[in-house]
C-alpha positions as CSV (number, residue, x, y, z in Angstrom):
1,M,8.6,103.4,111.0
2,S,11.0,106.4,111.0
3,T,14.1,105.4,112.9
4,Y,15.3,108.9,112.7
5,Q,12.1,110.4,114.2
6,G,11.3,107.4,116.4
7,R,7.7,107.2,115.3
8,V,5.4,105.6,112.7
9,A,5.7,107.5,109.4
10,G,3.3,105.6,107.3
11,V,1.0,102.6,106.8
12,E,0.3,100.3,104.0
13,A,-3.2,99.4,103.0
14,L,-3.5,95.6,102.4
15,V,-6.5,93.5,101.2
16,R,-7.2,90.0,102.3
17,G,-10.4,87.9,101.7
18,V,-12.1,85.7,104.1
19,D,-13.8,82.4,103.2
20,L,-17.5,83.0,103.7
21,E,-18.2,79.4,104.3
22,D,-16.2,78.9,107.4
23,G,-14.9,82.5,108.1
24,S,-11.3,81.4,108.9
25,N,-9.5,80.7,105.5
26,I,-7.8,83.9,104.3
27,S,-7.5,84.5,100.6
28,P,-4.5,86.4,99.3
29,P,-5.0,89.4,97.0
30,L,-3.9,87.6,93.9
31,H,-6.7,85.0,94.4
32,L,-9.3,87.7,95.0
33,F,-8.3,89.7,91.9
34,A,-8.1,86.5,89.7
35,E,-11.7,85.6,90.8
36,A,-12.7,89.2,90.1
37,R,-11.3,89.1,86.6
38,I,-13.2,85.9,85.8
39,E,-16.4,87.5,87.0
40,G,-15.8,90.7,85.2
41,M,-15.6,92.7,88.5
42,V,-11.8,93.5,88.7
43,I,-12.3,97.3,88.4
44,A,-15.2,97.3,90.9
45,L,-13.0,95.3,93.4
46,D,-10.0,97.5,92.8
47,R,-12.1,100.7,93.4
48,L,-13.7,99.2,96.5
49,C,-10.3,98.4,98.0
50,Q,-9.0,101.8,97.2
51,R,-12.0,103.6,98.6
52,K,-12.0,101.5,101.8
53,A,-8.2,102.0,102.3
54,I,-8.4,105.8,101.9
55,E,-11.6,106.0,104.2
56,K,-9.9,104.0,107.0
57,F,-6.6,106.0,106.6
58,S,-8.6,109.3,106.8
59,Y,-9.4,108.6,110.5
60,M,-5.8,108.4,111.3
61,F,-4.9,111.3,109.0
62,K,-7.2,113.7,110.9
63,N,-4.9,113.4,114.0
64,H,-1.6,112.8,112.1
65,E,-1.5,114.9,109.1
66,D,2.1,114.0,108.3
67,L,1.2,110.2,108.1
68,I,1.6,108.6,104.8
69,L,-0.6,105.9,103.2
70,F,1.1,103.4,100.9
71,L,-1.5,102.2,98.4
72,N,-0.8,99.2,96.2
73,V,-2.1,99.5,92.7
74,D,-2.0,96.6,90.1
75,N,-0.9,98.0,86.8
76,S,-3.1,95.5,85.0
77,V,-6.1,97.3,86.2
78,I,-4.8,100.7,85.3
79,H,-5.1,100.2,81.5
80,L,-8.6,98.5,81.9
81,D,-9.9,101.6,83.8
82,N,-10.8,104.8,81.9
83,N,-11.3,106.7,85.2
84,T,-7.8,107.7,86.3
85,E,-9.3,110.1,88.8
86,A,-10.8,107.6,91.1
87,I,-8.1,107.6,93.9
88,Y,-7.9,111.4,93.6
89,E,-11.7,111.6,94.0
90,F,-11.6,109.2,97.0
91,S,-8.8,111.2,98.7
92,L,-10.8,114.5,98.2
93,E,-14.0,112.9,99.6
94,S,-12.1,111.7,102.6
95,G,-10.1,114.7,103.3
96,V,-6.8,113.1,102.7
97,A,-4.1,115.2,100.9
98,T,-2.7,113.5,97.8
99,K,0.6,114.4,99.0
100,N,0.1,111.9,101.8
101,I,-0.6,109.0,99.4
102,V,2.2,107.0,97.8
103,L,1.0,104.8,94.9
104,E,2.9,101.6,94.7
105,I,2.6,100.4,91.1
106,N,3.5,96.7,90.8
107,E,4.4,94.3,88.0
108,L,5.6,96.9,85.5
109,H,7.1,94.4,83.2
110,S,3.9,94.3,81.3
111,A,2.7,97.8,81.9
112,N,1.4,100.5,79.5
113,L,3.9,103.1,80.8
114,E,1.8,106.0,79.3
115,A,-1.3,104.8,81.0
116,V,0.8,104.4,84.3
117,A,2.1,108.0,83.9
118,N,-1.4,109.5,83.3
119,F,-2.8,107.5,86.3
120,T,-0.2,108.8,88.6
121,S,0.1,112.4,87.4
122,K,-1.7,113.9,90.4
123,Y,0.7,112.3,92.9
124,K,4.1,113.5,94.0
125,K,5.2,110.2,95.5
126,K,5.3,107.0,93.5
127,R,6.9,103.7,94.2
128,L,7.5,101.2,91.4
129,H,7.8,97.5,92.1
130,D,9.1,94.7,89.9
131,I,10.3,96.8,87.0
132,Y,11.8,94.6,84.3
């Protein structure tokens, strides 16, 4: 929310899982990604979340081209994934300008900073969380 302009300035994409057995229990992202790591699916889950977030955001972006998407990225996935272009490609496919995507990189205390720099090179806006 921009208090200066009195309007919504951006949105944050969040992921939550739903228990398929009863449909009501919500799983936090840490649990979802931990399970995906165990199953060897963490990159696939990460990409799915990124793609869906950008796709959904694109509908808002069409009518509000100054709106910003804050997209959380877990640094532990960055160094596992050889395709640093995925988010960039998703944004092109969806018609969302990369200048309207802020990558929020978290948990940098164990990060490969070179991989993070390479991953974020196409984005002007970056926000870093939990830097130790």
